[in-house]
C-alpha positions in Angstrom: 13.9 105.7 175.3 17.0 106.9 177.2 19.2 109.1 175.1 22.9 109.3 175.6 23.1 113.0 174.8 26.8 113.3 175.7 27.8 111.0 172.8 30.5 112.9 170.9 29.1 111.6 167.6 26.1 113.9 168.2 28.2 117.1 167.9 30.1 119.0 165.2 33.2 120.8 166.2 32.8 124.5 166.5 35.9 125.6 164.6 35.4 123.1 161.8 31.8 124.2 161.5 33.0 127.8 161.2 35.3 126.8 158.4 32.3 125.3 156.6 30.5 128.6 156.9 33.5 130.3 155.2 33.4 127.6 152.6 29.8 128.7 151.9 31.1 132.3 151.5 33.6 130.9 149.0 30.8 129.2 147.1 29.3 132.6 146.4 32.6 133.7 144.8 32.4 130.6 142.6 28.8 131.3 141.6 28.9 132.3 137.9 25.5 133.8 138.1 26.9 136.6 140.4 28.1 139.9 139.0 31.8 139.7 138.5 32.9 142.2 141.2 30.5 140.6 143.7 32.4 137.4 143.1 35.6 139.3 143.9 34.0 140.8 146.9 33.2 137.4 148.3 36.9 136.4 147.8 37.8 139.4 149.9 35.2 138.6 152.5 36.6 135.0 152.7 40.1 136.4 153.4 38.8 138.9 156.0 36.9 136.2 157.8 39.9 134.0 157.8 42.1 136.7 159.2 39.8 137.2 162.2 39.4 133.4 162.7 43.2 133.0 163.0 43.6 136.1 165.1 41.1 134.9 167.7 40.1 131.2 167.4 43.2 129.6 166.0 45.3 131.7 168.4 43.4 130.2 171.3 43.7 126.6 170.0 47.4 127.0 169.5 47.8 128.1 173.1 46.0 125.0 174.2 48.2 122.9 172.0 51.4 124.6 173.4 50.4 123.8 177.0 49.7 120.2 175.8 46.0 120.4 176.9 44.1 117.2 176.2 40.7 118.5 177.3 38.0 117.3 174.9 35.0 119.3 173.8 31.5 117.9 173.3 32.7 116.5 169.9 35.4 114.5 171.6 38.3 116.2 169.8 41.4 117.3 171.6 43.0 120.7 170.8 45.7 119.0 168.8 43.1 117.2 166.7 41.2 120.4 166.2 44.3 122.3 165.2 45.2 119.6 162.6 41.7 119.6 161.3 41.8 123.4 160.9 45.1 123.3 159.0 43.9 120.6 156.6 40.6 122.3 155.8 42.0 125.8 155.6 44.7 124.7 153.1 42.0 123.1 151.0 39.8 126.3 151.1 42.7 128.7 150.4 43.7 126.5 147.4 40.1 126.7 146.2 40.1 130.5 146.6 43.1 130.9 144.4 41.7 128.5 141.9 38.5 130.5 141.6 40.6 133.7 141.2 43.1 132.4 138.7 40.8 130.3 136.5 37.6 132.3 136.7 37.5 135.7 138.2 40.8 137.2 137.0 40.5 136.1 133.4 36.9 137.5 133.3 38.1 140.8 134.7 40.8 141.0 132.0 38.1 140.4 129.4 36.1 143.3 130.9 39.2 145.6 130.7 40.1 145.3 134.4 43.8 144.3 134.6 46.0 143.6 137.7 49.5 144.3 136.4 52.8 142.9 137.6 56.0 145.0 137.6 57.1 143.4 134.3 53.8 144.3 132.6 54.3 148.1 132.7 54.8 150.2 129.6 57.5 152.8 129.4 55.0 155.5 130.3 53.6 153.6 133.2 57.1 152.8 134.6 58.1 156.4 134.4 54.9 157.3 136.4 55.6 154.5 138.9 59.1 155.7 139.5 57.9 159.3 140.1 55.2 158.0 142.5 57.8 155.8 144.3 60.2 158.7 144.7 57.7 161.3 145.9 55.1 159.2 147.9 56.7 155.9 149.0 60.4 156.3 149.4 60.3 159.0 152.2 58.3 156.6 154.5 60.2 153.4 153.9 62.5 152.1 156.6 64.7 149.1 155.9 65.5 146.9 158.9 68.6 144.7 158.8 68.5 141.1 159.9 71.9 139.7 160.8 73.8 138.5 163.9 73.8 142.0 165.4 70.2 142.9 164.4 67.4 140.5 165.5 64.3 139.9 163.5 62.1 142.9 163.8 58.6 142.9 165.4 56.5 143.1 162.2 53.0 144.2 163.0 49.8 142.2 162.7 48.5 141.8 159.2 51.1 144.2 157.8 52.5 143.6 154.3 56.3 143.1 154.3 59.1 142.5 151.9 62.1 140.4 152.9 65.1 141.4 150.7 68.1 139.2 150.1 71.2 141.3 149.4 74.6 140.6 147.9 77.4 142.9 148.9 80.4 142.3 146.6 82.7 144.6 148.6 81.8 143.2 152.1 80.5 139.7 151.5 80.6 139.0 155.2 77.9 141.6 155.7 75.5 139.9 153.3 72.1 139.2 154.9 68.4 140.1 154.9 66.5 143.3 155.0 62.9 143.7 156.1 60.9 146.5 154.5 57.4 146.9 156.0 54.9 148.6 153.6 53.4 151.5 155.7 49.8 150.8 156.6 48.8 154.4 155.6 49.8 153.9 151.9 47.2 152.6 149.4 47.6 149.0 148.6 46.3 149.3 145.0 47.2 152.1 142.5 45.5 153.0 139.3 48.0 153.3 136.4 47.9 156.3 134.0 46.2 155.8 130.8 43.3 154.0 132.4 40.0 154.9 130.7 36.3 154.1 130.3 36.9 150.7 128.8 40.4 149.8 130.2 41.6 150.1 133.7 45.1 148.9 134.8 45.9 148.5 138.4 49.1 147.6 140.2 49.7 146.7 143.8 52.0 149.0 145.7 54.4 146.2 146.6 55.1 145.7 142.9 56.1 149.4 142.6 58.3 149.1 145.7 59.9 146.0 144.3 60.6 147.7 141.0 62.6 150.5 142.6 63.7 149.0 145.9 67.4 149.2 144.8 67.4 152.9 145.7 67.2 151.9 149.3 70.4 149.9 149.1 72.9 151.8 146.9 75.9 149.7 146.0 74.3 146.4 146.9 72.7 143.8 144.6 69.2 142.6 145.3 69.1 138.8 144.6 65.6 138.1 146.0 62.5 140.0 147.0 59.7 138.0 148.7 56.5 139.3 150.2 55.1 138.0 153.4 52.3 138.7 155.9 52.0 137.7 159.5 48.8 137.1 161.5 49.1 137.5 165.3 47.0 136.7 168.3 44.7 139.7 168.6 42.5 138.7 171.6 42.5 141.1 174.5 43.3 139.8 177.9 41.4 141.9 180.4 40.6 140.9 184.0 37.7 143.3 184.9 38.1 142.6 188.6 41.8 143.5 188.5 41.3 146.6 186.3 41.1 149.7 188.4 40.3 151.8 185.2 38.6 149.7 182.5 39.0 152.3 179.8 42.7 152.6 180.5 43.2 148.9 180.7 41.5 148.3 177.3 43.7 151.0 175.7 46.8 149.4 177.1 45.7 146.0 175.7 45.0 147.6 172.3 48.6 148.8 172.1 49.7 145.2 172.5 47.4 143.8 169.8 49.9 144.3 167.0 52.6 142.5 169.0 50.8 139.3 169.9 52.3 135.9 169.2 52.4 135.0 165.5 49.8 132.3 164.5 50.1 132.3 160.7 52.6 133.1 158.0 51.5 133.9 154.4 54.2 133.9 151.8 54.3 134.2 148.0 54.4 131.0 146.0 57.8 131.7 144.6 59.4 132.1 148.0 62.4 129.7 148.3 62.0 126.9 150.9 65.1 128.2 152.8 63.5 131.6 153.1 60.3 130.1 154.3 62.2 128.1 156.9 64.0 131.2 158.1 60.8 133.2 158.5 59.1 130.3 160.4 62.0 130.0 162.8 62.1 133.8 163.3 58.4 133.9 164.1 58.4 130.7 166.2 56.0 128.9 163.9 55.8 125.4 162.4 55.5 124.3 158.8 51.8 123.7 159.2 51.4 127.5 160.0 52.7 128.5 156.6 50.5 129.3 153.6 51.8 129.8 150.1 49.8 132.1 147.9 49.8 133.1 144.3 49.1 136.8 143.5 47.6 138.6 145.3 49.1 137.7 148.7 46.0 139.3 150.3 42.7 139.7 148.5 41.9 142.6 150.8 44.3 144.7 148.7 41.8 144.3 145.8 38.8 145.7 147.7 39.0 149.1 146.0 38.2 147.5 142.7 34.9 146.1 144.1 33.6 149.5 144.7 35.3 151.4 141.9 32.9 153.9 140.4 33.9 152.9 136.8 32.3 149.4 137.1 28.7 149.7 138.1 27.8 147.1 135.4 29.9 144.5 137.1 28.2 144.9 140.5 24.8 144.4 142.1 22.8 147.5 141.7 22.7 149.5 144.9 19.8 148.8 147.2 18.1 151.8 148.7 15.9 151.0 151.8 12.3 152.0 151.3 9.8 154.1 153.1 6.2 152.7 152.9 4.1 155.3 151.0 1.1 155.2 153.3 3.2 156.4 156.3 5.7 158.7 154.5 3.3 161.7 154.9 3.2 161.5 158.7 5.3 164.2 160.4 5.1 163.0 164.0 6.6 159.6 164.8 5.7 160.0 168.4 2.1 160.3 167.6 2.2 157.1 165.4 4.0 155.1 168.1 1.3 156.1 170.6 -1.2 154.4 168.4 0.6 151.2 167.4 3.9 149.2 167.3 6.1 149.3 164.3 8.2 146.4 162.9 11.0 147.2 160.5 12.9 144.6 158.4 16.3 145.9 157.6 17.9 146.6 155.1 14.8 146.3 153.1 13.1 148.9 155.2 15.0 152.0 156.3 17.1 152.0 159.5 16.9 155.8 159.0 13.6 155.6 161.0 15.6 154.8 164.1 18.1 157.6 163.3 15.3 160.1 162.7 13.6 159.1 165.9 16.8 159.7 167.9 17.6 163.0 166.2 14.1 164.2 166.8 14.3 163.2 170.4 17.6 165.2 170.8 15.8 168.4 169.8 12.2 167.8 171.0 11.4 170.0 174.0 9.2 167.3 175.4 11.9 164.7 175.6 13.3 164.6 179.2 15.9 161.8 178.9 17.5 159.3 176.5 19.1 156.0 177.4 20.7 153.5 175.0 23.2 150.8 174.6 26.0 151.0 172.1 28.0 148.0 171.0 29.1 148.9 167.5 28.5 152.3 166.0 30.9 153.0 163.1 32.8 156.1 162.3 31.1 159.5 162.1 28.0 158.1 163.7 24.8 160.2 163.4 23.5 158.3 166.4 26.3 159.3 168.6 26.1 162.9 167.4 22.4 162.9 168.2 23.1 161.7 171.8 25.7 164.5 172.2 23.3 167.1 170.8 20.6 165.9 173.2 22.9 166.3 176.2 23.9 169.8 175.0 20.2 170.6 174.7 19.8 169.9 178.4 18.4 166.4 178.3 19.6 163.6 180.6 21.4 161.3 178.2 23.0 158.0 179.3 24.9 155.8 176.9 26.1 152.3 178.0 29.1 151.8 175.8 30.7 148.4 175.4 34.4 149.3 175.0 35.3 145.6 174.7 33.4 145.0 171.5 36.0 143.0 169.5 37.9 145.0 166.9 35.7 148.1 167.7 37.4 148.9 171.0 39.4 151.9 169.8 36.5 153.4 167.9 34.2 153.0 171.0 36.8 154.6 173.3 37.0 157.6 171.0 33.2 158.0 171.0 32.9 157.4 174.8 35.4 160.3 175.5 33.7 162.6 173.0 30.3 161.9 174.5 31.6 162.5 178.1 32.9 165.9 176.9 29.5 166.7 175.5 27.8 166.0 178.8 26.6 162.4 178.1 26.7 160.1 181.1 28.8 157.2 179.8 28.6 153.8 181.6 30.9 150.9 180.7 28.6 148.1 181.8 28.6 145.3 184.4 31.7 143.7 185.8 32.7 140.7 183.8 29.9 141.0 181.3 29.7 142.4 177.8 26.7 144.5 177.0 25.5 143.2 173.7 21.7 144.0 173.8 20.3 146.7 171.4 18.0 148.9 173.4 17.0 152.6 173.1 14.6 154.3 175.5 13.3 157.9 175.1 11.4 159.4 178.1 9.0 162.1 176.8 6.5 164.4 178.5 3.4 164.0 176.2 0.2 166.2 176.6 -1.4 163.5 178.7 1.5 162.1 180.7 5.1 161.0 180.7 5.6 158.1 178.3 8.4 155.8 177.4 9.3 155.2 173.7 11.4 152.2 173.1 13.4 150.6 170.3 14.4 147.0 170.6 16.6 145.4 167.9 18.5 142.4 166.7 21.3 144.5 165.2 23.8 147.2 166.1 23.2 151.0 166.1 25.5 151.2 163.1 24.1 153.0 160.0 26.7 151.3 157.7 26.0 147.7 158.6 22.2 148.5 158.7 22.4 148.6 154.9 24.4 145.4 154.7 22.9 143.1 157.4 19.4 141.7 157.7 18.0 142.7 161.1 14.7 143.5 162.8 13.6 146.5 164.8 10.5 146.9 167.1 9.3 150.4 168.1 6.8 150.4 170.9 5.1 152.4 173.7 3.4 149.4 175.2 3.7 149.8 179.0 4.3 146.1 179.7 7.5 146.3 177.7 8.7 149.9 178.2 8.5 149.6 182.0 10.7 146.5 181.9 13.2 148.3 179.6 13.3 151.1 182.1 14.0 148.6 184.9 16.7 147.0 182.8 18.5 150.3 182.4 18.3 150.9 186.1 19.9 147.5 186.6 22.7 148.2 184.1 23.5 151.7 185.2 22.8 151.4 188.9 24.1 147.9 189.5 20.9 147.0 191.3 19.7 143.4 191.7 17.8 141.8 188.8 14.1 141.9 189.5 10.8 143.0 188.0 11.4 141.7 184.5 9.1 139.0 183.3 8.3 139.6 179.6 11.9 140.3 178.5 14.3 137.4 178.5 17.5 138.9 179.8 20.9 137.1 179.9 22.7 136.1 182.0 19.7 136.1 184.4 17.0 134.0 182.9 17.3 133.8 179.1 18.7 130.3 178.9 16.2 129.0 181.4 13.3 130.5 179.5 14.3 129.1 176.2 14.7 125.7 177.8 11.2 126.0 179.2 9.8 126.9 175.8 11.5 124.0 174.1 10.3 121.6 176.8 6.8 122.8 176.4 6.8 121.9 172.7 8.1 118.5 173.6 5.3 118.0 176.0 2.7 119.0 173.4 4.2 116.5 171.0 4.1 113.7 173.6 0.4 114.5 174.1 -0.2 114.1 170.3 -0.6 117.8 169.7 1.1 119.7 166.8 4.4 121.0 168.0 6.8 123.2 166.0 10.0 125.2 166.7 11.6 127.6 164.2 14.8 129.4 165.3 16.8 131.8 163.2 20.2 132.8 164.5 23.9 133.3 163.6 25.3 130.4 165.6 24.2 127.4 167.6 26.9 126.2 170.0 25.5 125.8 173.5 25.6 122.1 174.4 22.7 122.2 176.8 20.5 124.0 174.3 21.4 121.4 171.6 20.5 118.6 174.0 17.1 120.3 174.7 16.5 120.4 170.9 17.5 116.7 170.7 15.0 115.8 173.4 12.3 117.8 171.6 13.0 116.1 168.3 13.0 112.7 169.9 9.5 113.6 171.3 8.3 114.3 167.8 8.7 118.1 167.6 9.3 119.4 164.1 12.3 121.8 164.3 13.6 124.1 161.6 16.8 125.9 162.4 18.0 128.7 160.2 21.7 129.1 161.3 23.9 131.3 159.2 27.3 130.3 160.6 28.4 127.8 163.3 26.1 124.9 164.0 27.4 122.2 166.4 24.1 120.3 166.3 24.2 117.2 164.0 20.8 116.7 162.3 19.5 113.5 160.9 20.5 111.1 163.7 17.9 108.4 164.0 15.9 108.6 167.2 17.8 111.8 168.2 17.6 114.6 165.6 15.7 113.1 162.7 13.0 115.7 163.0 15.5 118.6 162.8 16.5 120.4 159.7 19.3 123.0 159.6 19.5 125.5 156.8 22.1 128.2 156.2 21.5 131.1 153.9 24.5 133.1 152.6 23.6 135.9 150.2 24.2 139.5 149.3 23.2 140.7 152.8 24.6 139.1 155.9 21.9 137.3 157.7 22.0 138.8 161.2 18.4 138.7 162.6 17.4 136.3 165.4 13.9 135.0 165.5 12.5 132.3 167.8 9.1 130.7 167.1 7.3 128.2 169.3 3.9 126.9 168.1 2.6 126.7 171.7 -0.5 124.6 170.8 -1.9 127.1 168.3 -1.1 130.3 170.2 2.5 130.9 168.9 5.1 132.6 171.1 7.7 134.6 169.1 10.8 136.3 170.4 13.3 138.5 168.6 16.7 139.3 170.2 20.3 140.1 170.1 21.6 136.7 171.3 22.7 133.6 169.5 22.5 130.3 171.3 26.1 130.2 172.5 27.5 130.0 176.1 28.9 133.5 175.8 25.5 134.9 175.0 23.7 133.1 177.7 26.2 133.5 180.5 28.8 136.2 179.8 26.8 138.9 178.1 23.9 141.2 178.7 21.4 140.1 176.1 17.7 140.7 175.5 15.1 138.7 173.7 11.7 140.5 173.5 8.3 139.0 172.8 6.2 139.9 169.8 2.5 139.9 170.9 0.8 142.2 168.4 -1.2 139.8 166.1 -0.4 141.6 162.8 3.3 141.7 163.6 3.3 138.0 164.7 1.6 137.1 161.4 4.1 139.1 159.4 7.1 137.4 161.1 5.5 133.9 160.7 4.0 134.0 157.3 6.1 136.5 155.5 9.6 136.4 156.9 10.0 132.8 158.3 8.0 131.2 155.6 10.2 132.9 153.0 13.4 131.8 154.6 12.2 128.2 154.8 11.2 128.3 151.1 14.5 129.7 149.8 15.8 127.2 147.2 18.6 129.4 145.7 20.9 130.6 148.5 19.9 128.0 151.1 22.2 125.1 152.0 21.1 122.2 154.2 23.4 120.7 156.9 24.0 117.0 156.4 24.7 114.5 159.2 28.4 114.4 158.3 28.8 118.1 158.8 28.8 119.1 155.1 26.3 121.4 153.5 24.3 120.8 150.3 22.5 123.4 148.2 18.8 122.8 147.9 17.8 121.6 144.4 15.0 123.4 142.7 11.9 121.1 142.4 10.9 120.4 138.8 8.2 122.7 137.6 8.6 125.1 140.5 9.9 128.6 140.2 13.0 129.4 142.3 12.6 131.5 145.4 15.5 133.6 146.8 14.5 135.1 150.2 16.5 138.3 150.0 15.2 139.1 146.5 11.7 138.4 147.7 12.0 140.8 150.6 13.4 143.5 148.3 10.4 142.8 146.0 8.0 143.3 148.8 9.8 146.5 150.0 10.0 147.9 146.4 6.3 147.5 146.1 5.9 150.1 148.7 7.6 152.5 146.3 8.8 155.3 148.7 12.6 155.3 148.8 14.7 156.2 151.9 15.5 159.8 152.3 18.0 160.0 155.2 17.2 162.2 158.2 13.6 162.9 157.3 11.5 162.4 160.5 8.4 161.0 158.8 10.1 158.0 157.4 8.2 155.2 159.1 7.5 151.7 157.9 4.3 149.7 158.0 3.2 146.2 158.9 2.7 144.6 155.5 -0.2 142.5 154.4 -1.2 139.4 156.3 -0.7 136.0 154.8 -2.2 132.5 155.6 -1.1 130.7 158.7 2.3 128.9 158.4 1.6 125.3 157.2 3.7 122.3 158.2 7.2 122.3 156.7 6.7 119.8 154.0 3.5 121.4 152.8 4.9 124.9 152.3 3.5 126.0 149.0 5.9 127.6 146.5 5.8 131.4 146.4 5.6 133.4 143.3 8.7 133.5 141.1 11.0 136.4 141.9 12.2 138.6 139.1 15.9 139.4 139.1 15.5 143.0 140.3 19.2 143.8 140.1 
């Protein structure tokens, strides 16, 4: 049968799919089984996600609308139709966010003694304290900016919190107008009021304190209105690598422009008068559809300090400490262990400290000759970057390929790049026109028998903070067939040589997409021959149209396909004759699902790849990405029977994509115990008993017990019930 794979009905719009992902985040905030402050945290995550979505994606859509582009995507929607769909769905989701807060989370917080106060709620003692705090800490850094015929509307910065003040001037009525007061970004957004104690904490937002005493900024004038507002601006960087003589300097110049991009969204308080809203929209060159009215708080991000407040451990998930398997914790030489076998680590259940320890040991080990690694996101005060600098200072040849265009980490990476250069690290900024997104570390060491390469390949960033929050996988190996190719890859990246000599690693943009197409086509061929055929792919996003079409062809041929896609999925499952053999599952839980796993049954000899790339055009064609094969039998079995089987068996946090683009939670089968994948992984890790002790060299994880071969999807047996460990 000939398939019309260009049919727009076969595709879900990328932006609307992302909004459904954020809706799943919001579902976690609505889940009454969650600890109360975890529900608040998900409300904050929802807002942070939405900020970035507007800064980048909506900003781009608005630009297309403004130039009246009618170009349709695979889903057949024009930019105007996409923009209208975004506005409708976003307003629905934001309304639901405030409903959860006002009707569920905030009343429960009050019941538990956590109160968010308004200015009128303050006692005499609290008001006295607030006035003193305003006078000493806030007033000196406030600058009112007039808005009248002689003073144009000021350039309020991206995501800043601002007050627009309406004044009455009895003596000079003709001078009456507005004042803009921007709350300085370096002041805390949430304050703890005096008298708070073990069973009663009262908080107040700084904008309430400012509003209470704002009259001192305008002596002799009467304040008739104070309204808070927040502006989101286009924050994408526009960099032409070919035109940039100095990429580092060009990125820095673009970063300075980020806070001054075109406005894309206005957020105002619910009580803001319509005429004030109209005035702000006109001043910001926005339309009514770009305005969002909010109840308190105007931004949930102001409440983040409550989520981690030390006084409320009973309202949060218990902290998870990554574990060190007990049968390897006694080993003191990680290099010796890696010479014997490969190691697979499943983060954050198993410690990322193993990678940090390896790099720190390498920095001081006399036998280590050179260290080379890629850095995409590292975080502040990174022990990994410090280890690289120490290695260079110890006389080792250290090369770091730093991606200074990593979105929203550009400034941080520039700081690290300069510090590393000063310490003697050779810093490279990647290939022209491509972001370096792969996660690769290579240590060249002179062992007693010969020079050997020690390699780490991962699915996540070299970031010790997110390594405790994201699920990722790490492979440590000394296998020559892989380590030689990693060495060749670094030579390509640092020396700009031609791509050659790499067969096992799938490297984008050179041959990754082609290789995955071949693997999918091979499964389709097996299915057509009447042989069992299966594909399981876990990733963050599935957008690439050609890859979706390959999956459609495989499904039509009879291949059973399970996709575990956390976020955007443009593939539409359940279409008769096209995608009826495809199931798409999204898991949103305590940890951000970030690992990428690609399984192909290969007629009984499975091929498994891990990697840094989602199936998106940018990953295949505009980034340096690496997918690496898993060929050690024990590790293959662990990935198949422990990790993938568990994800596919989750019936607590898993949602299944429906043909109409909506997601439904899986229902627990009668008589079967519920399985939550992330709890199960913690249970397995906890059984190893040895907790993470940061910066201890012998912290190495094991390959856990083998389990039976993965059965067909519908025959997956229920796993043991998981106790609520936290």
